[in-house]
N, C-alpha and C positions, 0 to 999 in steps of 0.2 A: 379314303384319306379324309375327304371332306366330311363324310358322315361321322368319322371318329372325332374330328375336331369339333363338330357341332355337338356331339354327345358330351364331349368334355366341357363345352360351354354350358350345356344344360346341367350337368352334374355340379359344376362350380356354382352356377346360379342358384340351384336348389339348395346347395349347402350354405351359401351366403344368406339365402332367404330364411333357412332354418335358424341360423345364428341371429339374424335380425329379429325374427319372431320371439326367440328366447330372450333376447335383450329387452325387447319391448315389453314382454310379459313381466320380466323382473322389475323394470322401471315402474310399470303400472302397479305392481304389487306393493312396491315401496310407497308410491303415492297414496294408494288406498289405505295402507297402514298409518301413514302420517295423518291423513284426513280423519281416520277413526280415532287416533290418539288425541287429536285436537278437540274432538267432541266429547271425550271422557271428562268427567268432573273429578277434581282432585278430592281425595278423602284422606283422613288421618291414618287409616288402617293400611299398613304396607302389604299385608297378605291379600287383602281385598283388591288393592291396586295391582298386585302381581297377577291375581286371577283374571282381572279385567284385561290386562295386557296380553296374557296367554290366550284369552278368548278372542281378542282382536286378531292376534296372529293366526289362530286356527281358522277363524272365519275368512280372513283375507286369503289364506292359502287354499281353503276349500273353494272359494269363489274363483280364484285365478286358476285352480286346477280344472274347473269346468270350462273356463275360457280356453285354457291350453288344450283341453280335449277337443273342444270345438275347432280350434285351429288345426290340430292334427288331423281330425276327420276331414275337414274341407281341404287341407293341404294334400292329402292323398289324391283327391279328385283333381286338384290343380296340377299335381305332378303328372298324373296320367294324361291330363289335357296337354301339358307341355311336351310330353314325349310323343304324343300323337300329332301335335301341331308345332313342330320344332321351329319353323320359320315364323309362324304367326304368333304375335304377342298381343294379348287383349289391350284395348286402348286404355282401360282403367289402371293398368299396371305398367304402362310404358315409362312413366316418370320414375317409378321405383326401380325398374330394371336399369334405366340409364344411370340413376344415382348409384346403384350398387356396382355397376360396371365402371363408372368413373372412380369410385373409391378403391376398387380392386386395382385399376391401372395405377392410381396414385400410390397404393401400398406396394405394388410390385416395383415401381420405379424408384422407391426409396431404398437406399442401402441399409440393411439391417444393422450394420456396425457404425452408421453415421450418428453424430451427436443427437440429431432430431429423433431418430428411431429409438436410440437408447433412452432418451428423455421421455418419449411417449410410453415406452415399455415400463420404465420406472414409475411413471405417473399412474399407469394402469394397475400396477401392483399396489401402489400406495392407496389408490381409491377403491380397491376391491372391497366389495361388501357394503359400500356406502350408497345411500339413496342419491338421486339426482340433485336434490336440494343441498345435501351435505357436500356433494362434489363441487357444486357451484360455490358454496361457502369456502371450501378449501382452496379452490382456484383463486377466489377473490382475496383471501388472506395472503396467498403467495404473491399475487400481483401487487397488493399493498406493501408487502415487505420489499419487493423489488423496486417499487416506486419510491419508498422511503430511502432506500440505499442510493438510488439514482439522485434523489434530491440532495442527500448529504454530499455526494460526489460533486454535484453542480455547485453547491454552496462552497465547498473547498476550492473548486476551480475559480469561482467568482472572487473569493478572497485573494487567491494567488494573482489573478489578473488585476485586481485593485492595487495590490502592492507593486506589481510591475508598472502599472500606470503611474503611480506616485513616483517611482524611481525614474521613469522616463521624463516626467514633468520636471523633476529636480535636475536631471542631466540637460534637458532642454534649456532651463534657466541658466545653468552654468555655461553652456555653449553660447547662448545669446550674450552673456556678459563678456565672454572671450572675444566674440565677434565685435561687440561694441568697443572694446579696448583696441582691437586691431584697426577698426575704422578711425579711432582717435589718433593712433600712431601714424596711419597713412596720411592723415590730414596735416600732421606737423611738418613744417618745412625743414630742409636740410641745415639751414643756418641755426635753427633752434636745437637740432639734434646733436650737432658737432660739439658744443660745450658740454652737453650732458654726457656724450661719449667720453670726452677727456676726463670729466669728473669721475665717471665709472672706472676708467682705467687707473686713475690715481687711487681711488678707493681700493681697487683690486691689488695694486702694488703695496699700498699701506697694509692691507690685510695679510699679504705674503710676508711683509717685514715683521709684522706682529707675530706671525707664526714662527719665523726664524728666531725672534727674540725669546719666544716661549721655549723653543728647543734649546737655545743657549742657556737660559736660566735653569732649565731642567738638568742640563749637563753639569752646570756649576754646582747645583745643589747636590748632585750625585758625587762630584769630586770632593766637595766639602765634607760630606758624610764619610767618604773613604779616608780623607785626611784625619778627621776626628777619630775614626775607628783605629787608624794606624798609630796616632798619638797615644790613645788609651792603651794600646797593646805595648808600646815602648815604655810607658810609665809603669805598667804592670810588671814588665820585665826588670826594670830598674829596682822596683820595690822587692821583687823576689831575690835579686842578687844581693841587695842590701841586707835583707833578712838572713840570707844564707851566710853572708859575711859575719854578721853579728853572732850568729849561732856558732860558726867555726871559731871565732875569736874567744867566745866564752868558754869553749871546750879546750882550746890549745893554749891561749894566752899570747901576749905580745911582749917584745923586748922593752919597748918604751912607749910612752904616749905619742912621741913624735912619729913613730912608725904608723900608729893608728891614724893620725891626722893625714899623713902622706898618702896612705892607702885610700882614705875617704876622699881626698882631693882627686886622686886618679879616677876613682869611680864616678865622681861628679862630672869630670871632664868627658868621660866616655858617654 
């Protein structure tokens, strides 16, 4: 049981070491290519420039292929040594072993569905194929964007707090004025307040009387309007009857002028 767990540790360690070597080789390859690109002189011929870039890529790949072959050759010896000396770790690689072990523990302790793990996976996919320098530039750009957003939020919060401070100052001044008025009222004697109280009561009664007068005046105006409207209706009725009478007398005729005057007098009385 112990031997199987130890062998599992060795396999995991060797696998992580393989990954670390491949990653280091890829990073060094990118650094070598960037260094060679910086040493190239710019020329106007695009084809010549492309041939130079291809030559740089081939040279760097060939160089790192030899480095990788050297790693693989020596790694076989290291793996054999590790399997023969499972418990013993060379002093030169103790720090590397501890670092890989801690990274593995940290990786295993993180939930793969957690926001941090998902963000790290998305970042790894986004930065795939980029050199270390380009990765650093991308990270710095993201940090700058986040800082700008944070600055804008802080500026908005500052403006909001400034407005709240001004509102509080205004309310404080208002309440101080109210307190000053209350202090003034408390200092007034009762003999001074009583006449003022009676005056206030008289003003209130006068105000109520004025309101009653306004209501009475409004009612009178409404009654006057109703009376005028009824008078106009009566006058219109009289005119209609008079017109009908004239029309009928014109069609039928009267016995005498006296009858016409008598009928007109009766209508006027009505």
